[in-house]
PAGU-294931 format. One record per residue (C-alpha): residue in one letter; chain; x, y, z. Coordinates in steps of 0.05 Angstrom, whole numbers, plus 5000, padded with zeros to 4 digits. Layout:
<rs>
["a"; "A"; [X; Y; Z]]
...
</rs>
This chain:
<rs>
["m"; "A"; [8469; 1606; 7818]]
["q"; "A"; [8446; 1611; 7890]]
["s"; "A"; [8446; 1681; 7919]]
["r"; "A"; [8503; 1691; 7968]]
["n"; "A"; [8461; 1740; 8009]]
["f"; "A"; [8396; 1702; 8010]]
["h"; "A"; [8410; 1677; 8080]]
["l"; "A"; [8396; 1749; 8103]]
["t"; "A"; [8325; 1742; 8077]]
["q"; "A"; [8319; 1675; 8114]]
["a"; "A"; [8341; 1705; 8179]]
["g"; "A"; [8294; 1765; 8171]]
["t"; "A"; [8235; 1718; 8157]]
["i"; "A"; [8248; 1676; 8218]]
["f"; "A"; [8256; 1737; 8262]]
["w"; "A"; [8192; 1767; 8233]]
["v"; "A"; [8152; 1704; 8248]]
["m"; "A"; [8176; 1703; 8320]]
["f"; "A"; [8163; 1779; 8325]]
["l"; "A"; [8090; 1769; 8305]]
["n"; "A"; [8080; 1717; 8358]]
["i"; "A"; [8108; 1762; 8413]]
["l"; "A"; [8068; 1820; 8386]]
["f"; "A"; [8004; 1779; 8391]]
["i"; "A"; [8020; 1760; 8463]]
["f"; "A"; [8025; 1831; 8486]]
["q"; "A"; [7970; 1859; 8443]]
["n"; "A"; [7924; 1811; 8479]]
["v"; "A"; [7956; 1822; 8547]]
["h"; "A"; [7928; 1892; 8544]]
["a"; "A"; [7861; 1871; 8515]]
["q"; "A"; [7826; 1880; 8581]]
["k"; "A"; [7850; 1952; 8583]]
["i"; "A"; [7824; 1964; 8512]]
["e"; "A"; [7756; 1937; 8533]]
["v"; "A"; [7753; 1991; 8587]]
["l"; "A"; [7775; 2044; 8539]]
["d"; "A"; [7721; 2025; 8489]]
["s"; "A"; [7671; 2065; 8532]]
["v"; "A"; [7713; 2127; 8519]]
["i"; "A"; [7739; 2115; 8448]]
["i"; "A"; [7694; 2136; 8391]]
["k"; "A"; [7655; 2075; 8371]]
["n"; "A"; [7661; 2084; 8296]]
["n"; "A"; [7737; 2079; 8300]]
["f"; "A"; [7749; 2016; 8258]]
["w"; "A"; [7817; 1999; 8288]]
["n"; "A"; [7789; 1998; 8359]]
["s"; "A"; [7729; 1956; 8339]]
["k"; "A"; [7724; 1884; 8363]]
["p"; "A"; [7726; 1853; 8293]]
["a"; "A"; [7790; 1890; 8278]]
["r"; "A"; [7823; 1869; 8343]]
["i"; "A"; [7803; 1796; 8332]]
["a"; "A"; [7824; 1792; 8260]]
["a"; "A"; [7888; 1835; 8260]]
["v"; "A"; [7940; 1783; 8282]]
["p"; "A"; [7909; 1724; 8245]]
["a"; "A"; [7907; 1767; 8182]]
["l"; "A"; [7981; 1784; 8190]]
["l"; "A"; [7999; 1711; 8200]]
["l"; "A"; [7959; 1689; 8139]]
["a"; "A"; [7990; 1745; 8098]]
["g"; "A"; [8058; 1722; 8122]]
["s"; "A"; [8041; 1651; 8099]]
["a"; "A"; [8027; 1677; 8030]]
["a"; "A"; [8089; 1722; 8029]]
["t"; "A"; [8136; 1665; 8049]]
["w"; "A"; [8108; 1613; 8000]]
["g"; "A"; [8160; 1628; 7947]]
["i"; "A"; [8219; 1622; 7995]]
["r"; "A"; [8196; 1564; 8038]]
["k"; "A"; [8247; 1515; 8008]]
["d"; "A"; [8303; 1564; 8020]]
["v"; "A"; [8283; 1572; 8093]]
["r"; "A"; [8283; 1496; 8098]]
["s"; "A"; [8353; 1496; 8068]]
["f"; "A"; [8374; 1543; 8125]]
["r"; "A"; [8347; 1491; 8175]]
["n"; "A"; [8382; 1434; 8139]]
["r"; "A"; [8448; 1470; 8143]]
["y"; "A"; [8447; 1491; 8216]]
["l"; "A"; [8405; 1437; 8249]]
["p"; "A"; [8404; 1379; 8200]]
["t"; "A"; [8397; 1323; 8252]]
["f"; "A"; [8343; 1355; 8295]]
["r"; "A"; [8295; 1299; 8315]]
["y"; "A"; [8260; 1318; 8380]]
["h"; "A"; [8185; 1307; 8378]]
["y"; "A"; [8166; 1350; 8437]]
["d"; "A"; [8117; 1386; 8390]]
["d"; "A"; [8071; 1325; 8391]]
["y"; "A"; [8058; 1338; 8465]]
["l"; "A"; [8072; 1411; 8477]]
["q"; "A"; [8013; 1431; 8433]]
["y"; "A"; [7966; 1407; 8488]]
["a"; "A"; [8001; 1442; 8547]]
["p"; "A"; [7956; 1504; 8549]]
["v"; "A"; [7890; 1466; 8551]]
["v"; "A"; [7919; 1419; 8603]]
["a"; "A"; [7937; 1481; 8643]]
["v"; "A"; [7866; 1506; 8640]]
["l"; "A"; [7837; 1440; 8663]]
["g"; "A"; [7890; 1433; 8718]]
["l"; "A"; [7879; 1504; 8744]]
["n"; "A"; [7804; 1493; 8747]]
["a"; "A"; [7813; 1426; 8782]]
["a"; "A"; [7858; 1461; 8833]]
["g"; "A"; [7804; 1513; 8847]]
["v"; "A"; [7837; 1571; 8811]]
["k"; "A"; [7779; 1608; 8777]]
["g"; "A"; [7785; 1631; 8706]]
["k"; "A"; [7743; 1679; 8666]]
["n"; "A"; [7686; 1629; 8657]]
["k"; "A"; [7657; 1572; 8695]]
["m"; "A"; [7681; 1504; 8669]]
["g"; "A"; [7617; 1488; 8631]]
["r"; "A"; [7618; 1553; 8591]]
["a"; "A"; [7693; 1548; 8580]]
["l"; "A"; [7687; 1478; 8552]]
["v"; "A"; [7631; 1498; 8505]]
["s"; "A"; [7674; 1555; 8478]]
["y"; "A"; [7732; 1506; 8470]]
["a"; "A"; [7688; 1455; 8434]]
["f"; "A"; [7664; 1506; 8383]]
["s"; "A"; [7736; 1529; 8373]]
["a"; "A"; [7760; 1458; 8361]]
["v"; "A"; [7706; 1443; 8311]]
["i"; "A"; [7720; 1507; 8272]]
["m"; "A"; [7795; 1495; 8273]]
["a"; "A"; [7791; 1421; 8253]]
["s"; "A"; [7741; 1436; 8197]]
["v"; "A"; [7784; 1491; 8166]]
["v"; "A"; [7850; 1455; 8173]]
["n"; "A"; [7827; 1389; 8145]]
["t"; "A"; [7788; 1421; 8088]]
["v"; "A"; [7848; 1460; 8065]]
["k"; "A"; [7897; 1403; 8077]]
["y"; "A"; [7861; 1354; 8033]]
["t"; "A"; [7844; 1406; 7981]]
["a"; "A"; [7912; 1439; 7973]]
["k"; "A"; [7950; 1372; 7978]]
["v"; "A"; [8018; 1405; 7991]]
["e"; "A"; [8076; 1356; 7999]]
["r"; "A"; [8111; 1355; 8066]]
["p"; "A"; [8185; 1376; 8069]]
["d"; "A"; [8205; 1304; 8085]]
["g"; "A"; [8163; 1277; 8027]]
["s"; "A"; [8122; 1231; 8072]]
["s"; "A"; [8052; 1255; 8050]]
["n"; "A"; [8013; 1309; 8014]]
["n"; "A"; [7977; 1342; 8072]]
["s"; "A"; [8028; 1393; 8095]]
["y"; "A"; [7989; 1459; 8089]]
["p"; "A"; [7968; 1484; 8138]]
["s"; "A"; [8001; 1455; 8201]]
["g"; "A"; [7950; 1420; 8244]]
["h"; "A"; [7997; 1417; 8304]]
["t"; "A"; [8009; 1492; 8300]]
["a"; "A"; [7935; 1508; 8292]]
["n"; "A"; [7919; 1465; 8352]]
["s"; "A"; [7974; 1495; 8394]]
["f"; "A"; [7953; 1567; 8380]]
["m"; "A"; [7880; 1549; 8390]]
["n"; "A"; [7898; 1521; 8459]]
["a"; "A"; [7943; 1580; 8474]]
["t"; "A"; [7888; 1630; 8459]]
["f"; "A"; [7841; 1588; 8503]]
["l"; "A"; [7889; 1595; 8563]]
["h"; "A"; [7900; 1668; 8547]]
["k"; "A"; [7825; 1684; 8547]]
["e"; "A"; [7810; 1644; 8609]]
["y"; "A"; [7870; 1665; 8652]]
["g"; "A"; [7914; 1714; 8615]]
["q"; "A"; [7861; 1767; 8610]]
["f"; "A"; [7828; 1748; 8676]]
["r"; "A"; [7886; 1737; 8724]]
["s"; "A"; [7956; 1751; 8698]]
["p"; "A"; [7989; 1765; 8631]]
["l"; "A"; [8042; 1714; 8649]]
["y"; "A"; [7992; 1659; 8632]]
["s"; "A"; [7989; 1689; 8562]]
["v"; "A"; [8065; 1693; 8557]]
["g"; "A"; [8071; 1620; 8576]]
["a"; "A"; [8015; 1598; 8530]]
["y"; "A"; [8042; 1632; 8467]]
["t"; "A"; [8113; 1613; 8483]]
["a"; "A"; [8091; 1540; 8483]]
["a"; "A"; [8052; 1550; 8418]]
["t"; "A"; [8111; 1584; 8384]]
["a"; "A"; [8158; 1528; 8407]]
["t"; "A"; [8110; 1478; 8377]]
["a"; "A"; [8109; 1515; 8310]]
["v"; "A"; [8185; 1520; 8309]]
["g"; "A"; [8189; 1446; 8326]]
["r"; "A"; [8147; 1428; 8265]]
["e"; "A"; [8198; 1463; 8221]]
["l"; "A"; [8259; 1436; 8257]]
["n"; "A"; [8232; 1365; 8252]]
["n"; "A"; [8224; 1376; 8176]]
["r"; "A"; [8149; 1363; 8179]]
["h"; "A"; [8125; 1431; 8156]]
["w"; "A"; [8144; 1491; 8114]]
["i"; "A"; [8146; 1561; 8144]]
["s"; "A"; [8083; 1579; 8105]]
["d"; "A"; [8047; 1520; 8138]]
["v"; "A"; [8061; 1541; 8209]]
["l"; "A"; [8043; 1614; 8196]]
["a"; "A"; [7976; 1594; 8167]]
["g"; "A"; [7965; 1545; 8224]]
["a"; "A"; [7978; 1598; 8276]]
["g"; "A"; [7929; 1646; 8243]]
["i"; "A"; [7875; 1593; 8238]]
["g"; "A"; [7884; 1570; 8310]]
["i"; "A"; [7879; 1640; 8339]]
["l"; "A"; [7819; 1659; 8296]]
["s"; "A"; [7783; 1593; 8313]]
["t"; "A"; [7785; 1606; 8387]]
["e"; "A"; [7761; 1678; 8378]]
["l"; "A"; [7702; 1653; 8337]]
["g"; "A"; [7688; 1597; 8386]]
["y"; "A"; [7682; 1648; 8442]]
["i"; "A"; [7636; 1692; 8400]]
["v"; "A"; [7589; 1633; 8390]]
["a"; "A"; [7590; 1614; 8464]]
["d"; "A"; [7578; 1687; 8484]]
["k"; "A"; [7515; 1687; 8440]]
["i"; "A"; [7491; 1624; 8474]]
["f"; "A"; [7507; 1640; 8547]]
["k"; "A"; [7503; 1716; 8546]]
["d"; "A"; [7516; 1738; 8618]]
["k"; "A"; [7512; 1669; 8649]]
["g"; "A"; [7571; 1627; 8671]]
["e"; "A"; [7622; 1683; 8680]]
["h"; "A"; [7664; 1695; 8742]]
["i"; "A"; [7670; 1765; 8770]]
["k"; "A"; [7739; 1795; 8761]]
["l"; "A"; [7767; 1813; 8829]]
["t"; "A"; [7819; 1863; 8808]]
["n"; "A"; [7839; 1904; 8748]]
["n"; "A"; [7913; 1900; 8764]]
["p"; "A"; [7927; 1828; 8785]]
["v"; "A"; [8003; 1829; 8773]]
["p"; "A"; [8046; 1867; 8823]]
["v"; "A"; [8107; 1901; 8792]]
["h"; "A"; [8169; 1886; 8833]]
["l"; "A"; [8216; 1928; 8790]]
["k"; "A"; [8258; 1867; 8774]]
["p"; "A"; [8266; 1869; 8699]]
["s"; "A"; [8266; 1794; 8683]]
["f"; "A"; [8254; 1785; 8609]]
["m"; "A"; [8254; 1744; 8546]]
["e"; "A"; [8280; 1776; 8482]]
["l"; "A"; [8282; 1764; 8407]]
["k"; "A"; [8339; 1799; 8372]]
["l"; "A"; [8367; 1811; 8303]]
["g"; "A"; [8432; 1846; 8287]]
["y"; "A"; [8486; 1863; 8237]]
["a"; "A"; [8551; 1825; 8251]]
["r"; "A"; [8617; 1858; 8232]]
["a"; "A"; [8677; 1812; 8229]]
["i"; "A"; [8740; 1843; 8262]]
["s"; "A"; [8788; 1784; 8264]]
["k"; "A"; [8842; 1784; 8211]]
["d"; "A"; [8828; 1710; 8202]]
["l"; "A"; [8761; 1729; 8172]]
["t"; "A"; [8775; 1796; 8140]]
["a"; "A"; [8844; 1792; 8109]]
["k"; "A"; [8835; 1813; 8036]]
["s"; "A"; [8901; 1780; 8017]]
["e"; "A"; [8869; 1712; 8028]]
["d"; "A"; [8829; 1673; 7978]]
["l"; "A"; [8768; 1673; 8023]]
["f"; "A"; [8747; 1730; 8069]]
["a"; "A"; [8686; 1758; 8104]]
["r"; "A"; [8662; 1827; 8123]]
["g"; "A"; [8590; 1835; 8147]]
["g"; "A"; [8537; 1784; 8164]]
["f"; "A"; [8478; 1776; 8210]]
["n"; "A"; [8462; 1751; 8279]]
["f"; "A"; [8395; 1730; 8308]]
["g"; "A"; [8374; 1693; 8370]]
["l"; "A"; [8335; 1687; 8434]]
["e"; "A"; [8357; 1707; 8504]]
["g"; "A"; [8327; 1715; 8572]]
["a"; "A"; [8346; 1730; 8644]]
["w"; "A"; [8317; 1724; 8714]]
["f"; "A"; [8333; 1784; 8758]]
["f"; "A"; [8337; 1773; 8833]]
["s"; "A"; [8342; 1849; 8844]]
["r"; "A"; [8328; 1910; 8803]]
["n"; "A"; [8400; 1912; 8779]]
["f"; "A"; [8428; 1841; 8777]]
["g"; "A"; [8405; 1776; 8745]]
["i"; "A"; [8428; 1712; 8712]]
["g"; "A"; [8409; 1689; 8643]]
["g"; "A"; [8428; 1658; 8577]]
["e"; "A"; [8429; 1666; 8502]]
["f"; "A"; [8421; 1620; 8442]]
["a"; "A"; [8440; 1652; 8376]]
["f"; "A"; [8466; 1643; 8305]]
["t"; "A"; [8517; 1685; 8268]]
["s"; "A"; [8530; 1678; 8193]]
["f"; "A"; [8580; 1712; 8147]]
["p"; "A"; [8575; 1712; 8071]]
["i"; "A"; [8643; 1695; 8041]]
["n"; "A"; [8678; 1734; 7986]]
["d"; "A"; [8714; 1682; 7943]]
["d"; "A"; [8732; 1725; 7882]]
["n"; "A"; [8806; 1713; 7894]]
["l"; "A"; [8800; 1638; 7901]]
["k"; "A"; [8846; 1599; 7854]]
["f"; "A"; [8841; 1525; 7840]]
["n"; "A"; [8903; 1482; 7830]]
["d"; "A"; [8865; 1433; 7785]]
["v"; "A"; [8875; 1456; 7712]]
["d"; "A"; [8812; 1418; 7690]]
["i"; "A"; [8764; 1460; 7731]]
["p"; "A"; [8757; 1516; 7679]]
["t"; "A"; [8738; 1462; 7629]]
["v"; "A"; [8678; 1437; 7669]]
["s"; "A"; [8659; 1499; 7709]]
["d"; "A"; [8642; 1571; 7692]]
["g"; "A"; [8640; 1597; 7763]]
["h"; "A"; [8637; 1581; 7837]]
["y"; "A"; [8609; 1605; 7903]]
["t"; "A"; [8623; 1592; 7976]]
["q"; "A"; [8568; 1579; 8027]]
["p"; "A"; [8565; 1628; 8086]]
["m"; "A"; [8609; 1614; 8146]]
["g"; "A"; [8562; 1604; 8204]]
["i"; "A"; [8565; 1589; 8278]]
["r"; "A"; [8514; 1576; 8332]]
["y"; "A"; [8527; 1586; 8406]]
["i"; "A"; [8496; 1580; 8474]]
["h"; "A"; [8520; 1625; 8531]]
["a"; "A"; [8502; 1637; 8603]]
["g"; "A"; [8524; 1688; 8654]]
["p"; "A"; [8507; 1751; 8693]]
["y"; "A"; [8460; 1806; 8668]]
["f"; "A"; [8456; 1878; 8691]]
["s"; "A"; [8403; 1933; 8687]]
["i"; "A"; [8404; 2006; 8709]]
["p"; "A"; [8336; 2041; 8708]]
["l"; "A"; [8335; 2112; 8683]]
["a"; "A"; [8280; 2165; 8679]]
["r"; "A"; [8220; 2157; 8633]]
["n"; "A"; [8224; 2081; 8631]]
["w"; "A"; [8293; 2077; 8600]]
["f"; "A"; [8344; 2025; 8620]]
["v"; "A"; [8418; 2015; 8609]]
["t"; "A"; [8433; 1940; 8603]]
["g"; "A"; [8495; 1897; 8603]]
["k"; "A"; [8514; 1824; 8603]]
["f"; "A"; [8572; 1775; 8602]]
["g"; "A"; [8565; 1703; 8578]]
["a"; "A"; [8607; 1643; 8564]]
["g"; "A"; [8594; 1574; 8535]]
["s"; "A"; [8602; 1533; 8472]]
["a"; "A"; [8603; 1552; 8398]]
["v"; "A"; [8591; 1501; 8343]]
["g"; "A"; [8606; 1517; 8270]]
["a"; "A"; [8563; 1499; 8211]]
["k"; "A"; [8596; 1460; 8156]]
["g"; "A"; [8599; 1491; 8088]]
["e"; "A"; [8622; 1478; 8017]]
["i"; "A"; [8658; 1513; 7961]]
["i"; "A"; [8615; 1495; 7901]]
["l"; "A"; [8629; 1494; 7826]]
["n"; "A"; [8575; 1516; 7777]]
["l"; "A"; [8579; 1464; 7722]]
["k"; "A"; [8576; 1482; 7649]]
["e"; "A"; [8514; 1456; 7614]]
["d"; "A"; [8553; 1404; 7574]]
["f"; "A"; [8577; 1371; 7639]]
["q"; "A"; [8512; 1375; 7680]]
["e"; "A"; [8487; 1310; 7651]]
["v"; "A"; [8554; 1276; 7662]]
["f"; "A"; [8555; 1294; 7736]]
["g"; "A"; [8480; 1288; 7745]]
["s"; "A"; [8476; 1358; 7776]]
["k"; "A"; [8483; 1431; 7760]]
["e"; "A"; [8533; 1440; 7817]]
["l"; "A"; [8592; 1402; 7845]]
["p"; "A"; [8618; 1410; 7917]]
["y"; "A"; [8694; 1415; 7909]]
["y"; "A"; [8718; 1435; 7979]]
["r"; "A"; [8683; 1423; 8044]]
["y"; "A"; [8699; 1458; 8110]]
["k"; "A"; [8675; 1443; 8181]]
["p"; "A"; [8691; 1486; 8243]]
["e"; "A"; [8698; 1444; 8306]]
["s"; "A"; [8663; 1464; 8370]]
["s"; "A"; [8701; 1508; 8419]]
["f"; "A"; [8696; 1551; 8481]]
["s"; "A"; [8667; 1620; 8467]]
["w"; "A"; [8647; 1682; 8505]]
["s"; "A"; [8610; 1747; 8493]]
["a"; "A"; [8597; 1814; 8526]]
["g"; "A"; [8547; 1868; 8510]]
["a"; "A"; [8512; 1932; 8529]]
["g"; "A"; [8448; 1965; 8507]]
["i"; "A"; [8398; 2021; 8516]]
["q"; "A"; [8326; 1998; 8527]]
["k"; "A"; [8258; 2033; 8526]]
["q"; "A"; [8196; 2005; 8560]]
["i"; "A"; [8140; 2022; 8511]]
["k"; "A"; [8085; 1984; 8547]]
["r"; "A"; [8080; 1950; 8614]]
["n"; "A"; [8106; 1884; 8587]]
["v"; "A"; [8139; 1906; 8523]]
["g"; "A"; [8206; 1940; 8509]]
["i"; "A"; [8252; 1952; 8451]]
["k"; "A"; [8328; 1952; 8456]]
["a"; "A"; [8387; 1976; 8415]]
["y"; "A"; [8450; 1939; 8432]]
["v"; "A"; [8523; 1923; 8415]]
["n"; "A"; [8555; 1856; 8431]]
["y"; "A"; [8625; 1829; 8424]]
["f"; "A"; [8634; 1754; 8408]]
["n"; "A"; [8698; 1713; 8412]]
["s"; "A"; [8714; 1641; 8394]]
["d"; "A"; [8774; 1604; 8364]]
["n"; "A"; [8751; 1546; 8321]]
["d"; "A"; [8793; 1492; 8288]]
["f"; "A"; [8773; 1488; 8215]]
["k"; "A"; [8779; 1421; 8179]]
["l"; "A"; [8783; 1425; 8103]]
["d"; "A"; [8768; 1367; 8056]]
["i"; "A"; [8772; 1362; 7980]]
["i"; "A"; [8730; 1319; 7935]]
["d"; "A"; [8761; 1252; 7921]]
["q"; "A"; [8710; 1215; 7879]]
["i"; "A"; [8637; 1213; 7857]]
["n"; "A"; [8600; 1149; 7873]]
["i"; "A"; [8549; 1113; 7829]]
["d"; "A"; [8492; 1134; 7874]]
["g"; "A"; [8511; 1207; 7866]]
["s"; "A"; [8543; 1216; 7934]]
["y"; "A"; [8613; 1244; 7943]]
["d"; "A"; [8675; 1220; 7979]]
["f"; "A"; [8724; 1271; 8007]]
["k"; "A"; [8795; 1266; 8031]]
["d"; "A"; [8832; 1308; 8083]]
["y"; "A"; [8862; 1373; 8059]]
["g"; "A"; [8888; 1400; 8125]]
["s"; "A"; [8863; 1444; 8181]]
["e"; "A"; [8875; 1512; 8213]]
["k"; "A"; [8850; 1554; 8271]]
["v"; "A"; [8804; 1613; 8256]]
["k"; "A"; [8783; 1668; 8304]]
["f"; "A"; [8710; 1686; 8299]]
["d"; "A"; [8716; 1753; 8333]]
["n"; "A"; [8660; 1800; 8313]]
["l"; "A"; [8618; 1859; 8336]]
["i"; "A"; [8542; 1856; 8332]]
["f"; "A"; [8497; 1917; 8326]]
["g"; "A"; [8423; 1902; 8331]]
["i"; "A"; [8354; 1912; 8359]]
["g"; "A"; [8314; 1868; 8406]]
["l"; "A"; [8241; 1860; 8422]]
["t"; "A"; [8235; 1850; 8497]]
["a"; "A"; [8180; 1815; 8536]]
["y"; "A"; [8184; 1835; 8609]]
["l"; "A"; [8163; 1780; 8658]]
["w"; "A"; [8145; 1823; 8718]]
</rs>
């Protein structure tokens, strides 16, 4: 029987993957500062050594790949439920955006860390290392793709290429001119990795491994080029603080929270089905035109596990064929836009607020019977979907407040509380017949309106864009 709470693990895994990518961005944004500090820090400190700094994030990503291997199919099931029809192949092109940016900036006369000849040699070594590792593992491991099209899924070549290119842009311009180049580069790389999963071309373990290989390949490529060129072919850095701070807290943020249902439609214990607590995770960002006011948006998911212990079936034959049942979580995804607020306090603390409105789309779910062993062969399955529900899209709105601490120049952490409101029409169908090919036909069983009101308590990892 599928765990009713496993979706919490899925959400945590996805948030953790995105967290590692943001962490890498800002670890490297401050790399130039660490280089200066190396003259002061004790040289035998392993964690401040160059090998440790180079290998830390790739090692975390590769460890994450191993850790998620056992749940990769469950994470894909999460994708299949919430975004089953996603077919946008932007990832085929976005992977090249960072290297195109490097070439374009050079062509426009914007100097990077190295002259073009040295930069291209570094990139060539990086590409050879990346391609050699990826293809060797791909055709040795022979892991089947999620869509079943071939047996060369692990690791993700697109993701490795995108993170190799992102690290190239980061090293040439992010460390030399502005950390915003690094933010843009790794945002594009992360979007490519997510796209490979959403398009059902790779498992989560594939993209984590690809990201680690791509980052490490560029670092090694630069080490080789540094040995060849030594002090030749570098541009002189004009300033140690190239990004002016305007005190306008524009940001991007990853967030994960606990959702508490407060509507009686969800929580009434007298009903056959009810919900209590779930989870929320998403991405939001805002552009501030002053230190206090901005405009932004949010894209997020909320999911509630369903308690169906009181559920009774009218069909008297069900106890004969089934020895239990479970209900898939009730989920909704939404996109909101609206005003954002920020009040700076002492010691780099901020009070934040927001109001957003937009559209909420529910995820369809099923009430599933666990078939007794004697009937599994008859039905050709261990489970049988008996009821099916689908929330229709509707208008929704949210409001929230938080307390935020800036822990580095471009990094902050936030604790927040949000209120979410939507009224969704629920359509309920009941199984009508089982076809020869194993598919099911359902017939209408009525509909009702359900309020999705809930409070969300969570934490967010903030990337400031000043």
